[in-house]
C-alpha atoms as one frame of an Amber mdcrd trajectory, in Angstrom:
protein
   5.898 -66.697 -97.209   5.449 -64.152-100.008   7.904 -61.272-100.284   6.304
 -57.852-100.752   8.534 -55.301-102.510   9.009 -52.121-100.447   8.034 -49.913
-103.401   5.104 -50.208-105.791   5.656 -50.941-109.458   4.693 -47.324-110.237
   7.449 -45.998-107.983   9.990 -48.407-109.493   9.007 -47.399-113.040   9.303
 -43.713-112.126  12.736 -44.321-110.586  13.963 -46.050-113.752  12.745 -43.111
-115.869  14.517 -40.697-113.496  17.797 -42.643-113.733  17.655 -42.789-117.521
  16.753 -39.127-117.778  19.565 -37.926-115.506  22.461 -40.167-116.561  24.116
 -37.289-118.415  24.369 -35.318-115.170  26.540 -37.962-113.498  29.952 -39.472
-114.181  28.544 -43.014-114.219  25.235 -44.871-114.283  25.895 -45.766-110.644
  25.963 -42.062-109.774  22.566 -41.556-111.390  21.187 -44.559-109.496  22.524
 -43.313-106.144  21.151 -39.834-106.743  17.725 -41.158-107.703  17.644 -43.561
-104.756  18.294 -40.691-102.351  15.527 -38.610-103.957  12.906 -41.345-103.560
  14.027 -42.335-100.059  15.634 -45.629-101.010  19.144 -45.153 -99.660  20.537
 -47.161 -96.860
């Protein structure tokens, strides 16, 4: 059975660019990742 990622490669690439672009606004890389995840609807 093939696993289908929940987000397209375009969305993942955009999320990575967002994280890298906003790292300076957060105390840690994890903070930037959490913030970006919430913005794209990938928080659980």
